[in-house]
N, C-alpha and C positions, 0 to 999 in steps of 0.2 A: 644052458644056465639065465640066471632068472633077474628083472635087471630092476629086482629088490637090493642087489647088489652092485646098483650103478652111483656114483655119488659127484656134483656139482662143484663147486667155489662161482659167484659177483664178481669178480671184479670192479666198482663201479665209478669212474671214469671221469665223476659229476669234476667243480670247486671249489666247492660248496661243504663244509668240512662240516663233521656231525655234532649237534643232533640235529641240523638245520633241513626243513624237505627236503629237496634234489628229487626233480623227478627223475633221470636217471636212474635212481637207487630205488624208485617208484619202477616206473621194465620189468627192472631190472629182476624183483621180491615176484614178478610177476613172470618171469619167462619163469622163477622158480621154479612156484603157484605152480603150470604147467609141467614144471617135467614131475613136481609131484607127483601126479596125476599117472603116471607111468613110473611106480616106483624107484624113480631118483630122490632123494636124498640131498639139501642143499644148504650154504651157509653164503653171506656175502663181505665184504671187505671194499672196504672203502678208504679208497686208493691213499686221498690227502690229506685221513687222519692218520694217516705213517709215513717216516721218511721216509725214503723211494731214492740212493742218491744217483742222480748223470751217472752212466757210463751203460757200461754190453761185456761184465761180469756175471757170475753169479752171487756176487760176495765185497758191494764193495768197500768194504769195512770200513776202520772211525762210525756206530754207531745206526749203520746202515739195514733198514727192517726190510729188504727184499729180499736176503732170507726167508723167513719161517713166511712170506707169501708163497712165497714157489715153493715148499715143502706141501702146500694145502690144492695149491696143483700140480705140481710131481701123482700128488694126494686121489687126487679129484680124474671121473671121466670123461667130464668132463665145465668146458670154463664157458661160464659166459661173458664178451664185454662190453659194459651200455656207456654211453658217453651220451655227450650234451654236444652238439654243434654249434664250436663258432666260428665263426669267418669265414663263416663254408667250409671249414672244417673238422679231424678228428678235435676235440679236449688230449692238451700235450700230453695229461696225464696218464692216454692212454696210448699217446707216442713214446708216452718212456718208458710208459708198462712194454708194446714195441720193441723196443731201445734195449729193457732188458734181458726180453725173453729171448735177444739176440742170439745170446754165450750157451742156448742151454742146441744151435748146431752143433758146439765140440765136444760133449757128450750126447755119450749114446746106453748103449744099453748091453748084457751081460750076449746078446746076441748077435754084439754089432749093429744095434739101428739105433738114430735118431730116437732119442727120450722119452720125443713128446709125439709120435706114431703113438696110434690105436685109442690119441682124445681126440675126442668133438669140439668143437668149439662154434660158441650161437653165438652173435651178435646184434645188439640192441640202443638204435638211437633216438633220440628225443632233440628239439630245436620244433623254432619257431621261423623260419624260411625254411626255402627248396634246397636241397644236396643229401636231404638224407639216404637216397642210391651208394652216389657221389663217393659214398665217409665209412660203409657197410662196400661198398669196393675193397676200399683201403687198405678196412682190419683185416679183411678176406685174403687179401694179398701176403697179409704181414702175416699171420698166424699159419696160412695153411705154408707161407714157402717155412719156417722157423718144428713145420710137423704135422699141428691140427692139422684132423679133417671135415671136411668142410658140408653139413647134411642138403638135400635139396631145400633150398627158400625155407636155410635157417638165419633172417636178419630179421627182423619186425622191428617196425619205427612211428611215428609217431612225429608231426609238425604241423605248424599252424601255417593261416595263411603271410603270404609275407607283412611290414612292419606290424603284425597282431602282439596285442602284448600276453595274451594268456601264457602257458607252464601247462604238462602236461598231468602234474598232478594235481591245477587243478579245477584240471574239468570236475564237470557229476556224476558224468558217465561216460568209460571206455568206446568210443568207436566202435565200431562188433566189426567192422574191418581188420581195423588194431586189432579186437579180440579175438577174431580169428582168424591170423597172420601171428599173433603169439603163441597162440597152439598149437599150428603146427608145424613151426618152426623148434618146440618144445616136444613132438609126437617126433616130429624124422629126427631130431639130436637124441634123443633115448633109442632113438631105434640102431644108427648108426652103431653107438656108443656096443649097443648091445652087442650088433653084429661083430665089433674091432674084439670084445672083448669075450665071443668064443671064436673070434675067428684071421690072431693076428696078420698084420703087411710078414711079409719076407726078410726075412735078413738077406742082407747082397750078395 
């Protein structure tokens, strides 16, 4: 089965609404560009632009816009979750996404498997302080817990120096180590997604 049949959805968890520039959005799009090199189509959702109600159900009712985003996640093979670091932690928007994904633990497919099995997750992190590894670890654990698979080295990040004011989106050029890491994350995620598409996890 060709990777041309694969798709990705990037959830950007910046606190900044559109159309303002966002470093998290930029990194997410760079990950999607990397995936596109492996024939994976992609789209972006800036989560803060939508009314995502707090809760752990697939639909919290009363204007909740999560169900539409959920449908995009379920239709995709790869989820890209991009977040800034705030106060040493993932942005609150990314935590909201994980909380809403918690509902999928109760959802199964026709074979009785968790509905998010056979989907792959990639994480992108930006910030002006250290802590990217910790943030990636937190998000990977939550994503894996609800069923996503994590490919080797599929977290990518950029953080500026401590007390520094430059944002990722303001750099003249993406640093080579970041570009290389992003390319690796995209390549490995596409490969794993292709493998799972061809040979799904067995039912329990």
